[in-house]
C-alpha positions as CSV (number, residue, x, y, z in Angstrom):
1,M,-54.6,-2.1,-109.4
2,K,-52.8,-2.3,-106.0
3,S,-49.1,-3.1,-106.1
4,I,-48.0,-5.7,-103.6
5,D,-44.8,-7.7,-102.8
6,L,-46.0,-11.3,-103.4
7,L,-48.9,-13.2,-104.9
8,I,-49.3,-16.9,-104.7
9,T,-51.8,-18.4,-107.2
10,H,-53.6,-21.6,-108.2
11,A,-53.0,-23.6,-105.0
12,E,-54.7,-27.0,-105.3
13,E,-55.5,-26.5,-101.6
14,L,-55.0,-23.2,-99.8
15,I,-55.3,-24.4,-96.2
16,T,-56.1,-21.4,-94.2
17,L,-57.1,-22.9,-90.8
18,Q,-59.4,-19.9,-90.4
19,G,-61.6,-20.2,-87.3
20,P,-61.9,-19.2,-83.6
21,N,-58.9,-17.4,-82.2
22,R,-58.5,-20.0,-79.4
23,P,-57.2,-23.5,-79.1
24,R,-59.1,-25.8,-81.4
25,K,-60.8,-28.8,-79.8
26,K,-62.4,-32.1,-80.8
27,E,-64.0,-31.8,-84.3
28,E,-62.6,-28.3,-84.8
29,M,-59.2,-29.8,-85.3
30,N,-60.5,-31.3,-88.6
31,E,-61.8,-28.0,-89.9
32,L,-59.0,-26.8,-92.2
33,G,-60.7,-23.9,-94.0
34,I,-59.6,-25.2,-97.4
35,V,-59.8,-22.9,-100.5
36,K,-59.6,-24.8,-103.8
37,N,-57.6,-23.1,-106.5
38,G,-56.7,-20.5,-103.8
39,M,-54.7,-17.3,-104.0
40,I,-53.0,-15.4,-101.2
41,A,-51.7,-11.8,-101.4
42,I,-48.8,-10.6,-99.3
43,D,-47.4,-7.2,-98.7
44,H,-44.9,-5.8,-96.2
45,G,-44.8,-9.2,-94.5
46,T,-48.5,-9.4,-93.9
47,I,-51.4,-11.3,-95.5
48,I,-53.7,-8.8,-97.1
49,D,-56.1,-10.9,-99.1
50,I,-57.2,-14.5,-99.6
51,G,-59.5,-15.9,-102.3
52,T,-59.8,-17.5,-105.8
53,N,-59.8,-14.6,-108.2
54,L,-57.5,-11.9,-106.7
55,S,-56.2,-9.1,-108.9
56,Y,-53.0,-7.4,-107.9
57,D,-49.9,-6.1,-109.5
58,A,-47.3,-8.2,-107.6
59,R,-43.6,-7.7,-107.7
60,K,-43.3,-11.5,-107.5
61,V,-45.9,-14.1,-108.5
62,V,-45.6,-17.8,-107.5
63,N,-47.7,-20.3,-109.3
64,A,-48.7,-23.1,-106.8
65,K,-50.4,-25.3,-109.3
66,D,-50.3,-29.0,-108.3
67,N,-49.1,-27.8,-104.8
68,I,-50.8,-27.0,-101.5
69,V,-50.2,-23.9,-99.4
70,V,-50.3,-24.1,-95.6
71,P,-49.2,-22.0,-92.6
72,G,-45.6,-22.4,-91.6
73,F,-45.1,-25.1,-89.1
74,I,-44.7,-24.1,-85.4
75,D,-42.6,-26.4,-83.2
76,P,-43.7,-25.6,-79.6
77,H,-41.3,-27.8,-77.7
78,T,-37.6,-28.0,-78.5
79,H,-34.3,-28.0,-76.5
80,L,-32.5,-26.2,-79.3
81,V,-29.3,-25.0,-77.6
82,F,-27.0,-27.7,-76.2
83,S,-23.6,-29.2,-76.7
84,G,-22.8,-32.8,-76.3
85,S,-24.7,-35.1,-78.6
86,R,-25.3,-38.6,-77.4
87,E,-25.3,-40.9,-80.4
88,F,-23.5,-43.5,-78.3
89,E,-26.7,-44.0,-76.3
90,L,-28.3,-45.7,-79.4
91,D,-26.3,-48.8,-78.8
92,W,-27.4,-48.9,-75.2
93,K,-31.0,-48.5,-76.1
94,L,-30.7,-51.3,-78.6
95,R,-29.4,-53.5,-75.8
96,G,-32.5,-52.7,-73.7
97,L,-31.3,-50.0,-71.4
98,S,-34.1,-47.6,-70.2
99,Y,-34.0,-43.8,-69.9
100,M,-33.1,-44.1,-66.2
101,D,-30.5,-46.9,-66.8
102,I,-28.7,-44.7,-69.3
103,K,-28.7,-41.8,-66.9
104,K,-27.1,-44.0,-64.2
105,K,-24.6,-45.2,-66.7
106,G,-23.3,-41.7,-67.3
107,G,-25.4,-40.7,-70.3
108,G,-28.6,-38.7,-70.3
109,I,-29.0,-35.1,-69.2
110,D,-25.9,-35.0,-67.0
111,Y,-23.6,-35.8,-70.0
112,T,-25.0,-33.0,-72.1
113,V,-24.9,-30.6,-69.1
114,T,-21.2,-31.1,-68.7
115,H,-20.5,-30.4,-72.4
116,T,-22.9,-27.4,-72.5
117,R,-21.3,-25.9,-69.5
118,N,-17.9,-26.1,-71.2
119,A,-19.2,-24.7,-74.5
120,S,-18.7,-21.1,-75.5
121,F,-21.4,-18.7,-76.6
122,D,-20.1,-18.9,-80.1
123,L,-20.1,-22.7,-80.2
124,L,-23.6,-22.9,-78.9
125,Y,-24.8,-20.2,-81.3
126,Q,-23.3,-22.0,-84.3
127,Q,-24.7,-25.4,-83.3
128,G,-28.1,-23.8,-82.7
129,K,-28.0,-22.0,-86.0
130,Q,-27.3,-25.3,-87.9
131,R,-30.3,-26.9,-86.3
132,L,-32.5,-23.9,-87.2
133,D,-31.3,-24.1,-90.8
134,T,-32.4,-27.7,-90.9
135,M,-35.8,-26.9,-89.2
136,L,-36.4,-24.2,-91.8
137,S,-35.8,-26.5,-94.7
138,Y,-38.5,-28.8,-93.4
139,G,-41.0,-26.0,-93.0
140,T,-40.7,-24.8,-89.4
141,T,-41.0,-21.0,-89.2
142,T,-41.3,-20.5,-85.5
143,C,-40.1,-22.6,-82.6
144,E,-40.1,-22.6,-78.8
145,A,-36.6,-23.3,-77.3
146,K,-36.0,-24.4,-73.7
147,S,-32.9,-23.8,-71.6
148,G,-32.1,-26.6,-69.2
149,Y,-28.7,-28.0,-70.1
150,G,-26.8,-25.6,-67.8
151,L,-28.3,-26.2,-64.4
152,N,-26.3,-23.3,-63.0
153,V,-27.0,-19.6,-63.3
154,E,-24.1,-18.8,-65.6
155,T,-24.9,-21.5,-68.2
156,E,-28.6,-21.1,-68.1
157,Q,-28.2,-17.4,-68.8
158,R,-25.8,-18.2,-71.7
159,I,-28.3,-20.6,-73.3
160,L,-31.1,-18.0,-73.0
161,D,-28.8,-15.3,-74.4
162,V,-27.9,-17.6,-77.4
163,Q,-31.5,-18.3,-78.0
164,N,-32.4,-14.6,-78.0
165,Q,-29.5,-13.8,-80.3
166,L,-30.7,-16.5,-82.7
167,H,-34.2,-15.0,-82.6
168,K,-32.7,-11.7,-83.7
169,D,-30.5,-13.2,-86.4
170,H,-32.4,-16.1,-87.9
171,S,-35.4,-16.3,-90.1
172,I,-37.1,-18.7,-87.6
173,D,-38.6,-16.9,-84.7
174,V,-37.3,-18.4,-81.5
175,I,-39.5,-18.1,-78.4
176,S,-37.5,-18.8,-75.2
177,T,-38.6,-20.9,-72.2
178,F,-36.7,-21.1,-69.0
179,L,-36.2,-24.8,-67.9
180,G,-33.7,-24.5,-65.1
181,A,-35.6,-27.3,-63.4
182,H,-34.7,-29.9,-66.0
183,S,-32.7,-32.1,-63.6
184,V,-30.9,-31.7,-60.3
185,P,-27.1,-31.2,-61.0
186,K,-24.8,-33.8,-59.6
187,E,-23.2,-31.2,-57.2
188,M,-26.4,-30.3,-55.4
189,D,-29.3,-31.9,-53.5
190,G,-32.9,-31.5,-54.7
191,E,-34.2,-29.0,-52.3
192,G,-31.1,-26.8,-52.4
193,Y,-31.4,-26.7,-56.2
194,V,-35.1,-25.8,-56.1
195,D,-34.1,-22.9,-53.9
196,L,-31.4,-21.8,-56.4
197,V,-33.9,-22.0,-59.3
198,I,-36.4,-19.9,-57.4
199,D,-34.1,-17.4,-55.8
200,D,-31.4,-16.9,-58.4
201,M,-32.4,-18.3,-61.8
202,I,-35.9,-17.1,-62.2
203,P,-34.9,-13.5,-61.5
204,M,-32.2,-13.9,-64.2
205,A,-34.6,-15.5,-66.7
206,K,-37.6,-13.2,-66.3
207,S,-36.2,-10.7,-68.8
208,R,-34.9,-13.4,-71.2
209,A,-37.8,-15.8,-71.5
210,A,-41.6,-15.9,-71.9
211,F,-42.3,-19.2,-70.1
212,C,-41.1,-21.2,-67.1
213,D,-41.1,-25.0,-67.5
214,V,-40.2,-27.9,-65.1
215,F,-39.5,-31.6,-65.6
216,C,-42.2,-32.9,-63.2
217,E,-41.2,-36.6,-63.1
218,Q,-40.3,-39.3,-60.7
219,G,-36.6,-39.0,-60.0
220,F,-36.5,-35.4,-61.1
221,F,-38.9,-32.8,-59.6
222,S,-41.9,-33.7,-57.4
223,I,-45.4,-32.2,-57.8
224,D,-44.8,-30.0,-54.8
225,Q,-41.4,-28.8,-56.0
226,S,-42.8,-28.2,-59.5
227,R,-45.7,-26.2,-58.1
228,R,-43.4,-24.0,-56.1
229,I,-41.1,-23.4,-59.1
230,L,-44.0,-22.6,-61.5
231,K,-45.7,-20.3,-59.1
232,A,-42.4,-18.4,-58.5
233,G,-42.0,-18.1,-62.2
234,K,-45.6,-16.9,-62.7
235,K,-45.1,-14.3,-60.0
236,E,-42.2,-12.9,-62.1
237,G,-44.3,-12.9,-65.3
238,L,-43.2,-16.2,-66.8
239,T,-46.2,-18.2,-68.0
240,P,-46.1,-21.8,-66.7
241,K,-45.4,-24.8,-68.9
242,I,-44.8,-28.3,-67.6
243,H,-43.1,-31.6,-68.7
244,A,-45.8,-33.9,-67.4
245,D,-46.5,-37.6,-67.1
246,E,-43.8,-38.8,-69.5
247,L,-42.3,-41.8,-67.7
248,V,-44.9,-42.3,-64.9
249,D,-48.3,-40.7,-64.1
250,T,-47.4,-38.2,-61.4
251,G,-50.5,-36.1,-61.9
252,G,-48.6,-33.4,-63.8
253,G,-51.6,-32.8,-66.1
254,K,-53.7,-31.9,-63.1
255,L,-51.0,-29.6,-61.8
256,A,-50.9,-27.9,-65.2
257,A,-54.6,-27.1,-64.8
258,E,-54.2,-26.0,-61.2
259,V,-51.4,-23.5,-61.9
260,G,-52.9,-22.1,-65.1
261,A,-50.2,-23.5,-67.4
262,I,-50.5,-22.7,-71.0
263,S,-49.4,-26.3,-71.9
264,A,-48.6,-29.7,-70.5
265,E,-46.1,-31.6,-72.6
266,H,-45.2,-35.3,-73.2
267,L,-48.3,-36.9,-71.4
268,L,-47.5,-40.5,-72.4
269,K,-48.9,-41.7,-69.0
270,T,-51.5,-39.1,-68.2
271,N,-54.9,-40.3,-66.9
272,M,-58.5,-39.4,-67.8
273,E,-58.9,-37.2,-64.7
274,S,-55.9,-35.1,-65.8
275,M,-57.3,-34.9,-69.4
276,K,-60.6,-33.7,-68.0
277,K,-58.9,-31.0,-65.9
278,M,-56.8,-29.9,-68.8
279,A,-59.8,-29.7,-71.1
280,E,-61.7,-27.6,-68.6
281,K,-58.8,-25.1,-68.3
282,N,-57.9,-25.1,-72.0
283,V,-54.4,-26.4,-71.2
284,I,-52.8,-27.4,-74.5
285,G,-51.5,-31.0,-74.6
286,V,-48.2,-30.8,-76.5
287,I,-47.4,-34.3,-77.6
288,L,-44.0,-35.4,-78.7
289,P,-44.1,-38.7,-80.7
290,G,-40.4,-38.5,-81.6
291,T,-39.5,-39.2,-78.0
292,P,-41.1,-42.7,-77.6
293,F,-39.9,-43.4,-81.1
294,S,-36.3,-42.6,-80.2
295,L,-36.6,-44.4,-76.8
296,M,-38.0,-47.4,-78.7
297,M,-41.1,-47.5,-76.4
298,K,-44.2,-49.3,-77.5
299,E,-46.5,-46.7,-75.9
300,Y,-47.3,-43.2,-77.3
301,A,-49.3,-40.4,-75.8
302,P,-53.1,-41.1,-75.8
303,A,-53.8,-38.4,-78.4
304,R,-57.0,-40.0,-79.5
305,Q,-58.4,-40.0,-76.0
306,M,-57.1,-36.5,-75.4
307,I,-58.8,-35.0,-78.4
308,D,-62.0,-36.9,-77.8
309,S,-62.1,-35.6,-74.2
310,G,-61.7,-32.0,-75.3
311,V,-58.0,-31.4,-74.8
312,P,-56.6,-29.1,-77.5
313,V,-53.6,-31.0,-78.9
314,A,-50.4,-29.7,-80.5
315,L,-47.4,-31.5,-81.9
316,A,-43.7,-30.8,-81.4
317,T,-40.4,-32.5,-82.1
318,D,-38.8,-32.4,-78.7
319,L,-35.5,-31.7,-80.5
320,N,-32.8,-32.7,-78.0
321,P,-29.7,-35.0,-77.8
322,N,-32.0,-37.9,-76.8
323,C,-34.5,-37.2,-79.6
324,Y,-32.4,-35.6,-82.4
325,V,-35.0,-34.6,-85.0
326,E,-35.8,-31.2,-86.6
327,N,-38.6,-32.4,-88.9
328,M,-42.2,-31.5,-88.0
329,Q,-43.5,-33.5,-91.0
330,F,-42.2,-36.7,-89.4
331,M,-44.0,-35.8,-86.1
332,M,-47.2,-35.4,-88.2
333,Q,-46.7,-38.8,-89.7
334,L,-46.1,-40.4,-86.3
335,G,-49.2,-38.7,-85.1
336,C,-51.2,-40.5,-87.7
337,F,-49.5,-43.9,-87.7
338,E,-48.8,-44.3,-84.0
339,M,-51.5,-42.1,-82.3
340,K,-54.4,-42.5,-84.7
341,M,-54.8,-38.8,-85.4
342,T,-56.3,-37.8,-88.7
343,P,-54.3,-35.9,-91.4
344,A,-56.4,-32.8,-90.7
345,E,-55.8,-33.1,-86.9
346,V,-52.0,-33.3,-87.2
347,L,-52.0,-30.3,-89.5
348,S,-54.0,-28.3,-87.0
349,A,-51.7,-29.6,-84.2
350,A,-48.6,-28.5,-86.1
351,T,-49.8,-25.0,-86.9
352,F,-52.7,-23.3,-85.1
353,N,-52.7,-25.2,-81.8
354,A,-48.9,-25.1,-81.8
355,A,-49.2,-21.3,-82.0
356,C,-51.6,-21.3,-79.1
357,A,-49.1,-23.3,-77.0
358,I,-46.7,-20.4,-77.2
359,N,-49.4,-17.7,-77.1
360,K,-48.7,-16.5,-80.7
361,Q,-52.1,-17.4,-82.3
362,D,-52.8,-13.7,-82.9
363,R,-50.0,-13.5,-85.4
364,I,-49.2,-16.9,-86.7
365,G,-50.7,-20.5,-87.1
366,S,-53.3,-19.7,-89.7
367,L,-53.5,-17.9,-93.0
368,E,-55.8,-15.0,-92.4
369,I,-55.9,-11.3,-93.4
370,G,-53.7,-9.2,-91.1
371,K,-51.6,-12.1,-89.9
372,Q,-47.8,-12.5,-90.4
373,A,-47.1,-14.1,-93.8
374,D,-45.4,-17.4,-92.7
375,V,-46.4,-19.7,-95.5
376,L,-45.3,-23.0,-97.0
377,I,-45.7,-24.3,-100.5
378,M,-45.7,-28.1,-100.4
379,N,-45.0,-30.2,-103.5
380,I,-48.1,-32.4,-103.0
381,P,-51.7,-32.1,-104.5
382,N,-53.5,-32.4,-101.1
383,H,-52.9,-32.4,-97.4
384,L,-53.6,-36.2,-97.1
385,M,-50.2,-36.8,-98.8
386,I,-48.3,-35.3,-95.8
387,P,-48.6,-38.5,-93.8
388,Y,-49.4,-40.8,-96.7
389,H,-46.1,-40.3,-98.5
390,F,-43.7,-40.4,-95.6
391,G,-39.9,-40.3,-95.2
392,I,-39.3,-37.3,-97.6
393,N,-39.4,-33.6,-97.4
394,H,-42.6,-32.2,-99.0
395,V,-41.7,-28.6,-98.5
396,K,-40.9,-26.8,-101.8
397,T,-40.9,-23.1,-100.7
398,V,-40.7,-21.5,-97.3
399,I,-42.0,-17.9,-97.0
400,K,-41.2,-16.1,-93.7
401,N,-42.5,-12.6,-93.0
402,G,-43.5,-12.4,-96.6
403,K,-40.0,-13.2,-97.9
404,I,-39.0,-16.4,-99.8
405,V,-36.1,-18.1,-98.0
406,N,-34.1,-21.1,-98.9
407,N,-32.6,-23.8,-96.8
408,N,-29.5,-21.7,-95.9
409,V,-31.7,-18.9,-94.7
410,K,-30.8,-16.6,-97.6
411,E,-33.4,-14.5,-99.4
412,I,-34.0,-15.6,-103.0
413,D,-34.1,-12.7,-105.4
């Protein structure tokens, strides 16, 4: 009998998400690959077997009776590293101020930029680590993290360096995105700043990040400016991503398809033509329901239309000081209640399609032989309970790279 590190047994639902190794579309997002009374064998951080009657001599056996087992959640859009929280903005929002009103009043991105520029590497590291600890406790095992609260070369580099150090040190894998084009700093004009991003920041970021993003939005960066930045990043090996059509429909979804972006993100205002172009080019629509929730908007991204039109959809938190949330389960619940996604679709969106949005689907996002053993045991009898019983943490056990970890990111003996 083969000796292995870990065997999980008797899962009510072992949700594998086995299927094609590409973004899942339309009805594919409802196909979860459920194994009843399932077992999963893990050795040296890798899944080596899946089934119902596995026989191994395991150094540790975990009985998942009355529980479900799912892939670790993947959060493909966060602004993990920043200083300068903005809880004071909540009162302004309650008084009816819009996103742009708050920016003009001295809040918004500029406020956080000032505080982040003044923060040391160690302070940013400790704050980022605390957020990752919370994310892990709610089941996130991999996250994307964007820079963008520096808006100068020195601070953007510090943010990326903090993210890369956290990736080395923390149980959660942190995948870095360069978002120097998050806003135009107060001390510069738009065109001058675009030149700085292209000429100085992208060369700095190309060895520190996997992706290049831009906030393509009215009052921030135009379609033409966004195109220039994303093409410059692509030339240096940074895969394009784009903040698109969040506040107004600028055609950012179409630009994502044009430049070969891996994802277009937010998409509250995107139109059917953009959806069609994204579907044709397999651009993943990363939707962030926490953002309209935190902004008290009545409108959410048209997820139902996106899925039905063939756009592969992923979910993410948009963790940032304007949307301060680390809980992917809450995003799944909002996906069902506010965007009419099915429980199976939100689970696919938070795992496999989220992995595709950061180009990691070969290693994570589903439970398949040969993949990295990032696994959650959830204290519920079926996946329908994730959105149905909302407002609590269903995660019982987090397994990262085949090791059981607790909320403080310490290995349990």
